[in-house]
All heavy atoms as a GROMACS GRO file, in nm:
protein
  506
    1ALA      N    1   0.567  -0.425   1.179
    1ALA     CA    2   0.583  -0.328   1.073
    1ALA      C    3   0.508  -0.369   0.946
    1ALA      O    4   0.451  -0.286   0.880
    1ALA     CB    5   0.732  -0.309   1.044
    2ALA      N    6   0.510  -0.499   0.917
    2ALA     CA    7   0.445  -0.544   0.795
    2ALA      C    8   0.294  -0.520   0.799
    2ALA      O    9   0.235  -0.481   0.696
    2ALA     CB   10   0.474  -0.692   0.771
    3ILE      N   11   0.233  -0.543   0.912
    3ILE     CA   12   0.088  -0.521   0.923
    3ILE      C   13   0.055  -0.374   0.907
    3ILE      O   14  -0.040  -0.336   0.838
    3ILE     CB   15   0.038  -0.576   1.057
    3ILE    CG1   16   0.048  -0.727   1.058
    3ILE    CG2   17  -0.107  -0.533   1.084
    3ILE    CD1   18   0.022  -0.790   1.196
    4LEU      N   19   0.135  -0.288   0.971
    4LEU     CA   20   0.112  -0.144   0.957
    4LEU      C   21   0.136  -0.097   0.816
    4LEU      O   22   0.061  -0.010   0.765
    4LEU     CB   23   0.200  -0.070   1.054
    4LEU     CG   24   0.166  -0.088   1.203
    4LEU    CD1   25   0.273  -0.025   1.293
    4LEU    CD2   26   0.029  -0.033   1.237
    5ASP      N   27   0.237  -0.148   0.750
    5ASP     CA   28   0.262  -0.117   0.610
    5ASP      C   29   0.145  -0.159   0.524
    5ASP      O   30   0.101  -0.081   0.436
    5ASP     CB   31   0.391  -0.185   0.559
    5ASP     CG   32   0.515  -0.113   0.597
    5ASP    OD1   33   0.518   0.011   0.586
    5ASP    OD2   34   0.613  -0.182   0.637
    6PHE      N   35   0.097  -0.282   0.544
    6PHE     CA   36  -0.016  -0.333   0.464
    6PHE      C   37  -0.137  -0.242   0.481
    6PHE      O   38  -0.203  -0.204   0.384
    6PHE     CB   39  -0.049  -0.476   0.499
    6PHE     CG   40  -0.164  -0.530   0.420
    6PHE    CD1   41  -0.145  -0.579   0.292
    6PHE    CD2   42  -0.292  -0.534   0.473
    6PHE    CE1   43  -0.251  -0.626   0.219
    6PHE    CE2   44  -0.400  -0.582   0.402
    6PHE     CZ   45  -0.379  -0.629   0.272
    7ILE      N   46  -0.173  -0.211   0.605
    7ILE     CA   47  -0.290  -0.127   0.633
    7ILE      C   48  -0.274   0.009   0.569
    7ILE      O   49  -0.367   0.063   0.508
    7ILE     CB   50  -0.313  -0.116   0.784
    7ILE    CG1   51  -0.358  -0.253   0.839
    7ILE    CG2   52  -0.416  -0.011   0.816
    7ILE    CD1   53  -0.360  -0.259   0.991
    8THR      N   54  -0.155   0.068   0.581
    8THR     CA   55  -0.130   0.201   0.525
    8THR      C   56  -0.146   0.203   0.375
    8THR      O   57  -0.214   0.285   0.315
    8THR     CB   58   0.008   0.251   0.567
    8THR    OG1   59   0.018   0.252   0.707
    8THR    CG2   60   0.037   0.388   0.511
    9VAL      N   61  -0.076   0.111   0.306
    9VAL     CA   62  -0.080   0.112   0.159
    9VAL      C   63  -0.217   0.070   0.110
    9VAL      O   64  -0.266   0.118   0.007
    9VAL     CB   65   0.034   0.028   0.098
    9VAL    CG1   66   0.012  -0.120   0.110
    9VAL    CG2   67   0.059   0.066  -0.044
   10PHE      N   68  -0.285  -0.019   0.182
   10PHE     CA   69  -0.420  -0.063   0.144
   10PHE      C   70  -0.518   0.055   0.153
   10PHE      O   71  -0.596   0.081   0.057
   10PHE     CB   72  -0.466  -0.176   0.230
   10PHE     CG   73  -0.607  -0.222   0.200
   10PHE    CD1   74  -0.631  -0.310   0.094
   10PHE    CD2   75  -0.717  -0.180   0.275
   10PHE    CE1   76  -0.757  -0.352   0.065
   10PHE    CE2   77  -0.843  -0.220   0.245
   10PHE     CZ   78  -0.867  -0.312   0.139
   11ALA      N   79  -0.513   0.129   0.263
   11ALA     CA   80  -0.604   0.240   0.280
   11ALA      C   81  -0.578   0.355   0.186
   11ALA      O   82  -0.668   0.404   0.118
   11ALA     CB   83  -0.598   0.289   0.425
   12ILE      N   84  -0.452   0.398   0.174
   12ILE     CA   85  -0.418   0.510   0.089
   12ILE      C   86  -0.427   0.473  -0.057
   12ILE      O   87  -0.490   0.545  -0.139
   12ILE     CB   88  -0.278   0.563   0.123
   12ILE    CG1   89  -0.278   0.626   0.264
   12ILE    CG2   90  -0.232   0.667   0.020
   12ILE    CD1   91  -0.146   0.663   0.318
   13GLY      N   92  -0.369   0.360  -0.095
   13GLY     CA   93  -0.378   0.315  -0.235
   13GLY      C   94  -0.518   0.284  -0.278
   13GLY      O   95  -0.557   0.316  -0.390
   14GLY      N   96  -0.595   0.217  -0.190
   14GLY     CA   97  -0.731   0.183  -0.225
   14GLY      C   98  -0.817   0.307  -0.246
   14GLY      O   99  -0.898   0.314  -0.340
   15TYR      N  100  -0.798   0.407  -0.161
   15TYR     CA  101  -0.876   0.530  -0.178
   15TYR      C  102  -0.839   0.604  -0.304
   15TYR      O  103  -0.924   0.652  -0.379
   15TYR     CB  104  -0.856   0.622  -0.056
   15TYR     CG  105  -0.943   0.746  -0.066
   15TYR    CD1  106  -1.079   0.736  -0.035
   15TYR    CD2  107  -0.894   0.866  -0.109
   15TYR    CE1  108  -1.163   0.847  -0.048
   15TYR    CE2  109  -0.976   0.976  -0.123
   15TYR     CZ  110  -1.110   0.967  -0.088
   15TYR     OH  111  -1.193   1.076  -0.103
   16ILE      N  112  -0.710   0.610  -0.336
   16ILE     CA  113  -0.663   0.681  -0.456
   16ILE      C  114  -0.715   0.607  -0.581
   16ILE      O  115  -0.766   0.670  -0.673
   16ILE     CB  116  -0.510   0.697  -0.457
   16ILE    CG1  117  -0.469   0.795  -0.349
   16ILE    CG2  118  -0.462   0.740  -0.597
   16ILE    CD1  119  -0.319   0.803  -0.328
   17ILE      N  120  -0.700   0.475  -0.582
   17ILE     CA  121  -0.749   0.398  -0.701
   17ILE      C  122  -0.903   0.411  -0.707
   17ILE      O  123  -0.955   0.431  -0.818
   17ILE     CB  124  -0.705   0.251  -0.692
   17ILE    CG1  125  -0.555   0.244  -0.712
   17ILE    CG2  126  -0.777   0.167  -0.793
   17ILE    CD1  127  -0.494   0.103  -0.685
   18GLY      N  128  -0.970   0.404  -0.597
   18GLY     CA  129  -1.115   0.424  -0.600
   18GLY      C  130  -1.156   0.561  -0.648
   18GLY      O  131  -1.254   0.575  -0.719
   19LYS      N  132  -1.081   0.664  -0.612
   19LYS     CA  133  -1.110   0.800  -0.656
   19LYS      C  134  -1.101   0.812  -0.808
   19LYS      O  135  -1.182   0.873  -0.868
   19LYS     CB  136  -1.012   0.897  -0.590
   19LYS     CG  137  -1.047   1.039  -0.601
   19LYS     CD  138  -1.159   1.072  -0.508
   19LYS     CE  139  -1.168   1.221  -0.493
   19LYS     NZ  140  -1.295   1.263  -0.435
   20PHE      N  141  -1.000   0.748  -0.866
   20PHE     CA  142  -0.979   0.754  -1.011
   20PHE      C  143  -1.072   0.664  -1.090
   20PHE      O  144  -1.098   0.685  -1.207
   20PHE     CB  145  -0.834   0.726  -1.048
   20PHE     CG  146  -0.742   0.838  -1.019
   20PHE    CD1  147  -0.648   0.828  -0.920
   20PHE    CD2  148  -0.749   0.956  -1.092
   20PHE    CE1  149  -0.561   0.933  -0.891
   20PHE    CE2  150  -0.666   1.061  -1.066
   20PHE     CZ  151  -0.570   1.050  -0.966
   21THR      N  152  -1.126   0.560  -1.026
   21THR     CA  153  -1.210   0.461  -1.098
   21THR      C  154  -1.353   0.470  -1.061
   21THR      O  155  -1.435   0.390  -1.104
   21THR     CB  156  -1.158   0.318  -1.076
   21THR    OG1  157  -1.168   0.290  -0.934
   21THR    CG2  158  -1.016   0.301  -1.126
   22GLY      N  159  -1.389   0.567  -0.977
   22GLY     CA  160  -1.530   0.583  -0.932
   22GLY      C  161  -1.572   0.481  -0.829
   22GLY      O  162  -1.692   0.456  -0.813
   23GLY      N  163  -1.481   0.428  -0.755
   23GLY     CA  164  -1.510   0.327  -0.654
   23GLY      C  165  -1.516   0.381  -0.512
   23GLY      O  166  -1.508   0.304  -0.417
   24THR      N  167  -1.529   0.511  -0.498
   24THR     CA  168  -1.540   0.567  -0.362
   24THR      C  169  -1.685   0.572  -0.316
   24THR      O  170  -1.776   0.581  -0.396
   24THR     CB  171  -1.479   0.711  -0.355
   24THR    OG1  172  -1.542   0.793  -0.450
   24THR    CG2  173  -1.330   0.708  -0.381
   25ALA      N  174  -1.702   0.562  -0.188
   25ALA     CA  175  -1.836   0.569  -0.127
   25ALA      C  176  -1.826   0.661  -0.006
   25ALA      O  177  -1.717   0.711   0.030
   25ALA     CB  178  -1.882   0.430  -0.087
   26ASP      N  179  -1.938   0.682   0.062
   26ASP     CA  180  -1.936   0.768   0.179
   26ASP      C  181  -1.846   0.715   0.290
   26ASP      O  182  -1.777   0.787   0.359
   26ASP     CB  183  -2.077   0.782   0.238
   26ASP     CG  184  -2.167   0.864   0.146
   26ASP    OD1  185  -2.115   0.944   0.067
   26ASP    OD2  186  -2.291   0.847   0.151
   27GLY      N  187  -1.840   0.584   0.306
   27GLY     CA  188  -1.760   0.524   0.414
   27GLY      C  189  -1.621   0.484   0.373
   27GLY      O  190  -1.551   0.419   0.448
   28GLY      N  191  -1.580   0.513   0.250
   28GLY     CA  192  -1.443   0.472   0.206
   28GLY      C  193  -1.444   0.436   0.059
   28GLY      O  194  -1.480   0.520  -0.024
   29PHE      N  195  -1.404   0.315   0.025
   29PHE     CA  196  -1.398   0.273  -0.111
   29PHE      C  197  -1.440   0.129  -0.129
   29PHE      O  198  -1.438   0.052  -0.033
   29PHE     CB  199  -1.256   0.292  -0.166
   29PHE     CG  200  -1.150   0.216  -0.092
   29PHE    CD1  201  -1.116   0.085  -0.133
   29PHE    CD2  202  -1.083   0.271   0.013
   29PHE    CE1  203  -1.019   0.016  -0.064
   29PHE    CE2  204  -0.986   0.199   0.083
   29PHE     CZ  205  -0.954   0.071   0.042
   30SER      N  206  -1.478   0.094  -0.254
   30SER     CA  207  -1.518  -0.042  -0.283
   30SER      C  208  -1.461  -0.072  -0.423
   30SER      O  209  -1.502  -0.010  -0.520
   30SER     CB  210  -1.671  -0.054  -0.284
   30SER     OG  211  -1.710  -0.182  -0.326
   31LEU      N  212  -1.373  -0.170  -0.429
   31LEU     CA  213  -1.306  -0.203  -0.553
   31LEU      C  214  -1.337  -0.343  -0.593
   31LEU      O  215  -1.344  -0.435  -0.511
   31LEU     CB  216  -1.156  -0.184  -0.542
   31LEU     CG  217  -1.102  -0.050  -0.495
   31LEU    CD1  218  -0.952  -0.055  -0.482
   31LEU    CD2  219  -1.141   0.060  -0.593
   32SER      N  220  -1.354  -0.369  -0.722
   32SER     CA  221  -1.369  -0.500  -0.775
   32SER      C  222  -1.314  -0.504  -0.917
   32SER      O  223  -1.295  -0.402  -0.979
   32SER     CB  224  -1.520  -0.540  -0.777
   32SER     OG  225  -1.592  -0.459  -0.863
   33GLY      N  226  -1.282  -0.623  -0.966
   33GLY     CA  227  -1.229  -0.635  -1.101
   33GLY      C  228  -1.089  -0.579  -1.115
   33GLY      O  229  -1.003  -0.595  -1.026
   34ALA      N  230  -1.064  -0.504  -1.223
   34ALA     CA  231  -0.933  -0.449  -1.250
   34ALA      C  232  -0.882  -0.353  -1.145
   34ALA      O  233  -0.762  -0.358  -1.112
   34ALA     CB  234  -0.934  -0.381  -1.390
   35PRO      N  235  -0.968  -0.264  -1.089
   35PRO     CA  236  -0.915  -0.179  -0.982
   35PRO      C  237  -0.866  -0.255  -0.859
   35PRO      O  238  -0.766  -0.219  -0.798
   35PRO     CB  239  -1.035  -0.089  -0.947
   35PRO     CG  240  -1.118  -0.086  -1.071
   35PRO     CD  241  -1.102  -0.222  -1.130
   36ALA      N  242  -0.934  -0.363  -0.826
   36ALA     CA  243  -0.890  -0.446  -0.713
   36ALA      C  244  -0.754  -0.513  -0.745
   36ALA      O  245  -0.667  -0.521  -0.661
   36ALA     CB  246  -0.995  -0.551  -0.680
   37LEU      N  247  -0.740  -0.562  -0.866
   37LEU     CA  248  -0.612  -0.618  -0.908
   37LEU      C  249  -0.501  -0.516  -0.904
   37LEU      O  250  -0.386  -0.546  -0.866
   37LEU     CB  251  -0.624  -0.684  -1.045
   37LEU     CG  252  -0.706  -0.809  -1.054
   37LEU    CD1  253  -0.720  -0.853  -1.198
   37LEU    CD2  254  -0.649  -0.920  -0.968
   38ALA      N  255  -0.534  -0.392  -0.948
   38ALA     CA  256  -0.436  -0.287  -0.944
   38ALA      C  257  -0.391  -0.256  -0.801
   38ALA      O  258  -0.272  -0.233  -0.774
   38ALA     CB  259  -0.494  -0.160  -1.008
   39LEU      N  260  -0.484  -0.262  -0.705
   39LEU     CA  261  -0.449  -0.243  -0.564
   39LEU      C  262  -0.358  -0.352  -0.517
   39LEU      O  263  -0.258  -0.324  -0.447
   39LEU     CB  264  -0.576  -0.229  -0.478
   39LEU     CG  265  -0.551  -0.215  -0.330
   39LEU    CD1  266  -0.465  -0.088  -0.301
   39LEU    CD2  267  -0.680  -0.208  -0.254
   40PHE      N  268  -0.386  -0.478  -0.547
   40PHE     CA  269  -0.301  -0.588  -0.505
   40PHE      C  270  -0.163  -0.574  -0.566
   40PHE      O  271  -0.062  -0.602  -0.501
   40PHE     CB  272  -0.364  -0.724  -0.541
   40PHE     CG  273  -0.482  -0.756  -0.458
   40PHE    CD1  274  -0.601  -0.796  -0.516
   40PHE    CD2  275  -0.479  -0.750  -0.320
   40PHE    CE1  276  -0.711  -0.824  -0.441
   40PHE    CE2  277  -0.591  -0.777  -0.243
   40PHE     CZ  278  -0.705  -0.818  -0.303
   41ALA      N  279  -0.154  -0.533  -0.694
   41ALA     CA  280  -0.025  -0.513  -0.758
   41ALA      C  281   0.052  -0.400  -0.691
   41ALA      O  282   0.170  -0.406  -0.670
   41ALA     CB  283  -0.044  -0.483  -0.906
   42LEU      N  284  -0.018  -0.291  -0.652
   42LEU     CA  285   0.041  -0.178  -0.583
   42LEU      C  286   0.100  -0.223  -0.447
   42LEU      O  287   0.212  -0.184  -0.412
   42LEU     CB  288  -0.058  -0.068  -0.563
   42LEU     CG  289  -0.010   0.054  -0.483
   42LEU    CD1  290   0.098   0.129  -0.559
   42LEU    CD2  291  -0.126   0.142  -0.447
   43ILE      N  292   0.024  -0.303  -0.374
   43ILE     CA  293   0.071  -0.351  -0.244
   43ILE      C  294   0.196  -0.436  -0.260
   43ILE      O  295   0.295  -0.419  -0.189
   43ILE     CB  296  -0.041  -0.432  -0.173
   43ILE    CG1  297  -0.155  -0.338  -0.134
   43ILE    CG2  298   0.015  -0.505  -0.051
   43ILE    CD1  299  -0.281  -0.406  -0.085
   44ALA      N  300   0.196  -0.529  -0.357
   44ALA     CA  301   0.312  -0.613  -0.380
   44ALA      C  302   0.433  -0.526  -0.420
   44ALA      O  303   0.544  -0.547  -0.372
   44ALA     CB  304   0.284  -0.715  -0.488
   45ALA      N  305   0.412  -0.433  -0.511
   45ALA     CA  306   0.520  -0.346  -0.556
   45ALA      C  307   0.573  -0.263  -0.441
   45ALA      O  308   0.697  -0.240  -0.433
   45ALA     CB  309   0.473  -0.254  -0.671
   46TYR      N  310   0.490  -0.213  -0.354
   46TYR     CA  311   0.534  -0.137  -0.239
   46TYR      C  312   0.634  -0.213  -0.154
   46TYR      O  313   0.738  -0.163  -0.114
   46TYR     CB  314   0.413  -0.100  -0.154
   46TYR     CG  315   0.445  -0.040  -0.018
   46TYR    CD1  316   0.482   0.096  -0.008
   46TYR    CD2  317   0.446  -0.117   0.095
   46TYR    CE1  318   0.514   0.148   0.112
   46TYR    CE2  319   0.476  -0.062   0.219
   46TYR     CZ  320   0.514   0.070   0.228
   46TYR     OH  321   0.545   0.122   0.348
   47PHE      N  322   0.603  -0.339  -0.124
   47PHE     CA  323   0.693  -0.418  -0.044
   47PHE      C  324   0.820  -0.452  -0.116
   47PHE      O  325   0.929  -0.446  -0.060
   47PHE     CB  326   0.624  -0.548   0.006
   47PHE     CG  327   0.531  -0.523   0.120
   47PHE    CD1  328   0.395  -0.511   0.102
   47PHE    CD2  329   0.582  -0.512   0.250
   47PHE    CE1  330   0.310  -0.488   0.208
   47PHE    CE2  331   0.499  -0.487   0.357
   47PHE     CZ  332   0.360  -0.475   0.337
   48VAL      N  333   0.814  -0.490  -0.245
   48VAL     CA  334   0.933  -0.523  -0.321
   48VAL      C  335   1.025  -0.401  -0.335
   48VAL      O  336   1.145  -0.408  -0.307
   48VAL     CB  337   0.894  -0.581  -0.458
   48VAL    CG1  338   1.018  -0.593  -0.548
   48VAL    CG2  339   0.826  -0.715  -0.443
   49VAL      N  340   0.970  -0.293  -0.380
   49VAL     CA  341   1.053  -0.170  -0.404
   49VAL      C  342   1.105  -0.118  -0.271
   49VAL      O  343   1.223  -0.083  -0.261
   49VAL     CB  344   0.968  -0.064  -0.478
   49VAL    CG1  345   1.040   0.069  -0.480
   49VAL    CG2  346   0.937  -0.110  -0.620
   50GLY      N  347   1.021  -0.110  -0.171
   50GLY     CA  348   1.066  -0.060  -0.038
   50GLY      C  349   1.181  -0.140   0.018
   50GLY      O  350   1.281  -0.083   0.067
   51ASN      N  351   1.169  -0.271   0.013
   51ASN     CA  352   1.276  -0.354   0.073
   51ASN      C  353   1.399  -0.364  -0.014
   51ASN      O  354   1.512  -0.370   0.037
   51ASN     CB  355   1.220  -0.495   0.100
   51ASN     CG  356   1.132  -0.498   0.219
   51ASN    OD1  357   1.161  -0.444   0.324
   51ASN    ND2  358   1.017  -0.563   0.204
   52LYS      N  359   1.384  -0.357  -0.146
   52LYS     CA  360   1.500  -0.372  -0.235
   52LYS      C  361   1.576  -0.239  -0.251
   52LYS      O  362   1.698  -0.240  -0.245
   52LYS     CB  363   1.453  -0.419  -0.370
   52LYS     CG  364   1.565  -0.448  -0.468
   52LYS     CD  365   1.520  -0.515  -0.594
   52LYS     CE  366   1.636  -0.551  -0.680
   52LYS     NZ  367   1.599  -0.622  -0.801
   53TYR      N  368   1.505  -0.127  -0.271
   53TYR     CA  369   1.574  -0.004  -0.303
   53TYR      C  370   1.590   0.095  -0.186
   53TYR      O  371   1.672   0.182  -0.190
   53TYR     CB  372   1.501   0.065  -0.418
   53TYR     CG  373   1.507  -0.015  -0.545
   53TYR    CD1  374   1.395  -0.078  -0.593
   53TYR    CD2  375   1.628  -0.029  -0.618
   53TYR    CE1  376   1.401  -0.156  -0.710
   53TYR    CE2  377   1.631  -0.101  -0.730
   53TYR     CZ  378   1.520  -0.165  -0.779
   53TYR     OH  379   1.523  -0.240  -0.892
   54PHE      N  380   1.505   0.081  -0.084
   54PHE     CA  381   1.507   0.174   0.028
   54PHE      C  382   1.549   0.108   0.156
   54PHE      O  383   1.531   0.168   0.267
   54PHE     CB  384   1.376   0.244   0.041
   54PHE     CG  385   1.340   0.326  -0.079
   54PHE    CD1  386   1.238   0.283  -0.167
   54PHE    CD2  387   1.406   0.441  -0.113
   54PHE    CE1  388   1.204   0.354  -0.278
   54PHE    CE2  389   1.374   0.514  -0.223
   54PHE     CZ  390   1.273   0.471  -0.310
   55ARG      N  391   1.598  -0.016   0.154
   55ARG     CA  392   1.642  -0.095   0.270
   55ARG      C  393   1.532  -0.106   0.375
   55ARG      O  394   1.561  -0.122   0.493
   55ARG     CB  395   1.767  -0.032   0.332
   55ARG     CG  396   1.888  -0.038   0.242
   55ARG     CD  397   2.012   0.006   0.313
   55ARG     NE  398   1.993   0.136   0.371
   55ARG     CZ  399   2.050   0.249   0.328
   55ARG    NH1  400   2.134   0.240   0.227
   55ARG    NH2  401   2.033   0.362   0.387
   56GLY      N  402   1.407  -0.104   0.335
   56GLY     CA  403   1.299  -0.122   0.429
   56GLY      C  404   1.178  -0.036   0.389
   56GLY      O  405   1.191   0.064   0.320
   57THR      N  406   1.064  -0.073   0.441
   57THR     CA  407   0.941   0.001   0.411
   57THR      C  408   0.926   0.118   0.508
   57THR      O  409   1.005   0.133   0.598
   57THR     CB  410   0.820  -0.093   0.423
   57THR    OG1  411   0.817  -0.146   0.555
   57THR    CG2  412   0.827  -0.206   0.322
   58LEU      N  413   0.822   0.198   0.487
   58LEU     CA  414   0.798   0.312   0.568
   58LEU      C  415   0.791   0.279   0.718
   58LEU      O  416   0.861   0.341   0.795
   58LEU     CB  417   0.667   0.380   0.527
   58LEU     CG  418   0.617   0.495   0.611
   58LEU    CD1  419   0.710   0.613   0.593
   58LEU    CD2  420   0.478   0.535   0.570
   59TRP      N  421   0.714   0.181   0.754
   59TRP     CA  422   0.696   0.148   0.898
   59TRP      C  423   0.820   0.080   0.952
   59TRP      O  424   0.847   0.090   1.071
   59TRP     CB  425   0.570   0.066   0.919
   59TRP     CG  426   0.451   0.156   0.921
   59TRP    CD1  427   0.362   0.176   0.820
   59TRP    CD2  428   0.412   0.244   1.026
   59TRP    NE1  429   0.268   0.267   0.857
   59TRP    CE2  430   0.297   0.310   0.986
   59TRP    CE3  431   0.464   0.270   1.154
   59TRP    CZ2  432   0.234   0.404   1.065
   59TRP    CZ3  433   0.398   0.361   1.232
   59TRP    CH2  434   0.283   0.427   1.188
   60LYS      N  435   0.897   0.011   0.873
   60LYS     CA  436   1.021  -0.046   0.922
   60LYS      C  437   1.119   0.067   0.962
   60LYS      O  438   1.187   0.059   1.061
   60LYS     CB  439   1.091  -0.132   0.816
   60LYS     CG  440   1.031  -0.269   0.805
   60LYS     CD  441   1.110  -0.356   0.709
   60LYS     CE  442   1.060  -0.496   0.701
   60LYS     NZ  443   1.139  -0.579   0.610
   61HIS      N  444   1.118   0.175   0.882
   61HIS     CA  445   1.205   0.290   0.914
   61HIS      C  446   1.152   0.360   1.041
   61HIS      O  447   1.230   0.399   1.127
   61HIS     CB  448   1.212   0.387   0.797
   61HIS     CG  449   1.303   0.334   0.690
   61HIS    ND1  450   1.442   0.338   0.696
   61HIS    CD2  451   1.273   0.279   0.568
   61HIS    CE1  452   1.492   0.286   0.586
   61HIS    NE2  453   1.393   0.250   0.505
   62ILE      N  454   1.022   0.380   1.049
   62ILE     CA  455   0.964   0.450   1.163
   62ILE      C  456   0.992   0.370   1.292
   62ILE      O  457   1.025   0.428   1.394
   62ILE     CB  458   0.810   0.470   1.143
   62ILE    CG1  459   0.786   0.573   1.036
   62ILE    CG2  460   0.743   0.511   1.272
   62ILE    CD1  461   0.643   0.587   0.992
   63LEU      N  462   0.975   0.238   1.287
   63LEU     CA  463   0.992   0.155   1.404
   63LEU      C  464   1.138   0.118   1.429
   63LEU      O  465   1.172   0.054   1.529
   63LEU     CB  466   0.908   0.029   1.393
   63LEU     CG  467   0.756   0.053   1.390
   63LEU    CD1  468   0.684  -0.075   1.365
   63LEU    CD2  469   0.711   0.119   1.515
   64GLY      N  470   1.227   0.152   1.338
   64GLY     CA  471   1.369   0.129   1.357
   64GLY      C  472   1.413  -0.014   1.331
   64GLY      O  473   1.515  -0.060   1.381
   65THR      N  474   1.339  -0.086   1.246
   65THR     CA  475   1.379  -0.223   1.215
   65THR      C  476   1.428  -0.242   1.073
   65THR      O  477   1.448  -0.353   1.027
   65THR     CB  478   1.256  -0.318   1.238
   65THR    OG1  479   1.151  -0.277   1.150
   65THR    CG2  480   1.211  -0.318   1.384
   66ALA      N  481   1.454  -0.131   1.006
   66ALA     CA  482   1.505  -0.137   0.865
   66ALA      C  483   1.651  -0.183   0.870
   66ALA      O  484   1.723  -0.168   0.968
   66ALA     CB  485   1.494   0.001   0.800
   67ARG      N  486   1.692  -0.241   0.755
   67ARG     CA  487   1.832  -0.287   0.744
   67ARG      C  488   1.928  -0.167   0.746
   67ARG      O  489   1.901  -0.062   0.694
   67ARG     CB  490   1.853  -0.360   0.611
   67ARG     CG  491   1.782  -0.494   0.605
   67ARG     CD  492   1.816  -0.564   0.475
   67ARG     NE  493   1.754  -0.488   0.365
   67ARG     CZ  494   1.802  -0.490   0.242
   67ARG    NH1  495   1.909  -0.554   0.213
   67ARG    NH2  496   1.740  -0.421   0.146
   68ALA      N  497   2.043  -0.188   0.804
   68ALA     CA  498   2.144  -0.085   0.806
   68ALA      C  499   2.214  -0.080   0.671
   68ALA      O  500   2.213  -0.178   0.597
   68ALA     CB  501   2.245  -0.114   0.918
   69ALA      N  502   2.278   0.027   0.638
   69ALA     CA  503   2.346   0.048   0.512
   69ALA      C  504   2.455  -0.045   0.489
   69ALA      O  505   2.522  -0.111   0.544
   69ALA     CB  506   2.396   0.186   0.498
   0.00000   0.00000   0.00000
């Protein structure tokens, strides 16, 4: 689940940040400097918020490995 979560948030978050910062290309996105740091912060926040407030991340819920209430 963690690998799928990382790939999902990296791809979606990276593309969105690239779109707003001009880092998109024909084949995807390319981030460096502050936009890359923003993506890393987004990835970390995704895992912290997902596990703390939603009892698991998106893929943990899909795969049925999220914590019970």
